[in-house]
N, C-alpha and C positions, 0 to 999 in steps of 0.2 A: 504493500500500500504506500510506503514512503517513496518508493521509486515512481509509482504512478502519479502521486501528488507533485513530485519534483518535475516530472516531464510535462505535466499540465501547466505548471507555472512557467517553465521554459518556453512552451508553445505560446502562451499568452504574451510573454515578454517579446518573443520574436515577432509576433503579429503586430504589436504596438510599435516596435522600433523600425519595422520595415514596411509598414502600411504606406502604399503609394509609390514605393520604390519600383515595383514591377508587378507582374501577374502573381496572384496568390492562389495556390491550389491546395484544397483540403481533400484528402482521399481516405476511404475506408476499404479494407481488403480482407479476403480470406487467403490462406497460405498453406503450402505443403512443404515440409522439410524432409529432404532425402539425405539422411545421414550415412556417411561412408562407413565401411567396415574398419575395425581397428585391431591391431595386435599390440598389446601393452607389455609384452615380455614375460614369458613363463618363469615362475619361481615356485618350486615345490613347497607347499605348506604356507606360502605367503600370497602368491598370485597364481593359483591353479587355473582358474577360468580366465585365461589371458586373451582369448580371441573373441571379439565381439562382431556379430553379423551386422550387415547393413540393415537399417530400419527406417520407417517413415513416421512422421508425426504431423499434426495439423494445428492450425491456429488462426488468429485474426488480429487486426490491429487498425491503427489510423495514423495519418501523417499530415504534416503541413510543410509546404515549400513556398519560397518567395524569391523573386528575382526575374531577370529576363534571360539573357543567354547563359549566364552562370547563376545558379540558384543554390540557396541554403535551405536546410529544413531540419525537422525533428520528427521522430517516429516513436510510437509505443506499440509493442507486440505482446500478445498473450499466446503461449504455446501449450497445447495439451500434451499429456504423456502418451507413450506408446509402449510397445513390447519389442525386446530384442533377445537374441539367443547368444549365450556365452558358451564357449567350448574349452574343455581341458585338453590340450594337445597331447598329453601323456597317455590318455586312455580313450579319448574322443567322447567323454562324458559331456552332456549338455544340460543347461538350465535356462529356462525362459524367465526373464525378469522384466519388471515394469520400469520404464524410464520416468524421469521426474517432470512435472509441470514447471514452467518458469516464465517469468515476464522479462522483457528486455526493452531498453530505450536506446535510441541512436541519435547522434548528430550526423547530418548528411550533407554532402556537397556534390553537385552535378553540373553538367554542361549539355546544352541542347545541340544535337548534331543536325537535325532537321526540324524546323518549326514553322507552322502556319496557323491560321485561325481554327482549323479542324484537326490538325495532326501534329504530333510532337514525338520525336525519337531522341533519346538521350542516354548518356552514360551517367552512372551515379555510384558513389562509394560512401562509406561512413564507418563510424566506430561508436561503441558504447559499452554498456554493461548488462549482464543478465542477473536475474535474482531467482534462485531456486525456491519453489513453493512446497512446503511440507516435506522437506528432505529429512529422511530418517533411515536408520538401519532396518533392513528387512531380511527375513529368513525364507529361503525357498528349498524345494526338494528337487534334486537333479534327476535325470533320466535313469541313472543307476541306483537311485534311492538314497543318496547322501544329502544330509542337511547342509545347505550352503548359505553362509551369512554374507550379505552384500552390504558393505559399508558405504555411506554417502560420500561424495567428494568433499575434500577438505575445503576447497575454494567454492563457496556458495554464491559468490558474485563475480563470475568470470568476465574477462574482457572479450568482446566480440567485434570482429571487423568484417566488412563485406565489400564487394564490388560487382557491378552488373550492368545490364542493359534494360531500358524501360521504353514503353510505348503508351501514348495516350491518343484516343480518337474521340473527338467532341461532336455531339449531336446538336449542340447549341452553344451559345457563349457561356452558359452556366454549368451544364452537365455533360459528362462523357464517361468513357470506360478506360481503365488502365490495366496493363499487364507488365510484369517484371520477371526477369530471371537473374538470379544472383549466385555467386560463389561466396559462401560464408565460412569463417574460421573462428571457432570458439576455443579460447585458450584457457582450458580448465586444467585439472590434474593431468589428464591425457587430452591432448589437442583433438578437437572433433571438427573435421571439415564436413561441409554439407552443401548440397545444391538446393536453393530455395526458389519455388515458383509462387508468384503472387498475382492475384487478379481482383478487381473491384471497381468501385465508382469513384469519380473525381468531380469536384465542384470548384469552379473558378469564379473569382470575384475580385 
């Protein structure tokens, strides 16, 4: 909640300080996160289930950008949890675990490649922090019947960065649709790269 309040305050301040500077776009979106597989390094008795399968999660969020050719912005994301499979490479034992829900906030910077009254193609990057929600130790049973304790990450507020390509198509001066594709890098205890797909509505004023 503290992160959400901080990002709302930053969005309000950005809107006040840049009003009239250029086009202001507010957007809401749904998103899919395609998280890559990981190998965290096998250590017997310490890190037995060291291989993590790729998995997907979903979420939603909103953002505000302002500027003309170069634009600045803020975003807030809420990400649902998912399920991934961990594997013990010593005996191929597996365990399915739940990932964590988390919120994230970003400062963004972008540049328009192609821009008209109906169409906008741009590149965008940004950085921010995540905040894990209800992160706790959980116990699971593996496929071979062993109890497996999964400890939460030590870093509950990881740094996150991204870069990608976006597109807006406007039906009028006020409303349109947007789509983005991003490469995201979450620097937690074990770095987690992901491909993020976003789509939603954009309002210009």
